[in-house]
N, C-alpha and C positions, 0 to 999 in steps of 0.2 A: 399825670399822664404826660409823656414827653412827645410833643409833636415834632416832626422833622421839618426843617426849613427848606423850601425849594431853593434851587440854585439862585444866587443873587443876580447873575447876568441873564439878560433876556426876559421876555414877558412870562408871566405865570399863565399857564394854559388851563382853561375851565371848559368842561364839556357843555355844549349848547343846552342839553336837557337840564343840567344842574342850574345853569344861569336862568333858564326859563322858569324853573320851579321857584327860585328865589324871587324873581320879578313878579310872578303870579301871586306869591304870598304878600309881597309889598302892595300890589294893587288891590288885593282883597280887603285890606284894612288901610285904605288910602289916607285916612285922617289920624292914624296913630303909627308910632314907630313899631315895626316888627323886628324880631331878633331871633337868632339861632346859631347853630353850629353846622360845620361841614366836616365830614370825615373822609379819610383816605384809607385804602387797603395797602399796607406795606408790601404785600405779596405782589402787587401790581406796580409798585414804585410809589415812593412818598409824594411824588408830584402829580398823582392821578386822583384828584378829588372825585368822589362818587355819590355820597349820600348827604342829603339835607336833613337836619334835625331841628325843626321849628321849636322854639321855646317861648312860652307865654311871657309877655311883657307885663310886669306887675308894678311899674312906676306909677305914681299918682298922676303925673301929667304926661300921659302916653303920647300926646300930640307933638311933644318935642323932647322927650326923654325916654330912655329905655333902661330897664332893670330886669334881667332874666330871673324868672322864677327859680329860686335856688334848688328846690327839690327836683324840678324838671331837668335843670342843667346837670345836677349830680347823676340823675337817672340816665340821661343821655350819655354822659361820659362813662358810666358803668357799663351800659349796653355796648358802647364802642369797644371798650376793653374786653368784654366777654366775647365779642365777635371778631377779635383780632384786628380791630380798626384803630386809627389814631386821629386825633384832632388835626385838622388841616387849616380851617378858617373859622372866624367868627363874623357874623353879618348882622347888620341892622339897617333900618331905613330912615331917611329924613323926608317926611311928608311935605314940608314947606321950606326946605333949605337945600343948598347944593350938597353934593356927595363929597363933602370935605369934613374930616374929623374935627370935633371941637376940642378945646383944652380939657373939658370934662371927660371926653372919650379917652384921651391920652392918660389923664390922671387915674381913671378907673380901669384901664386895660391891665389884665392880669396874666396874659399869656404872650410874652414877647416873641415866642417862636411861631405863633400862628399868623396867618395872613388875616388882615381885617378888610372886610368888604362893606362898603357903604353904598346904598341905593338911594338915589334922589327921585322923588316924584314931583319935584319943583321944576319941571321941564315942560316943553310944549310937545305933546304927543309921544315922544320917545323917552323911556326911562333911562337913567344914567347909573352905571355901576362903576365905582372906582376901587382900586386896591391899595392897601397901605401896609407897611411894616413898622413896628414900634421899635424905636431906639430906647431901651429901658433906662440907659444912663442919663438921657436928656428928657425922658418922658415926652418925646415928640414922635410924630408919624412921618414917614417918608413914602412918597408915592411909588407905586409899583405898576408897571404896565401889565394889562390883562389882555389875553388873547382867547377868544371864543373859538373852540374847535368842534368839529362834528364828532359825534360819539363813535 
């Protein structure tokens, strides 16, 4: 599935309802990393993310690692394709660490065209979400500004 990369200049806009959904999922399992996908509808523009697809974390040490359930991930991507949607972003949480990608996150990233969202629960009262793009040639992430917009 080919995801479209939003324009490099300026912040990436995320609807408030979508952001709230992801943050709620992270809070619901505050002691383990949650993960999933975000899709966009190309008919509304590739830069308009609209649906969250939670995927079960099957890593052995879910408190500080994530591994998407392969069957659920494949099923979500299949449903996106059948509905005419495309992959926009991949998200996961860090229950006890900042919203900064680890080298392992970069090494295991398989969709360089997708936006990567990391949610940190390691904050005081306010959750933190940061966006990143993968440079596949360097296997490094680069920060992307996020803008929460009203739906």
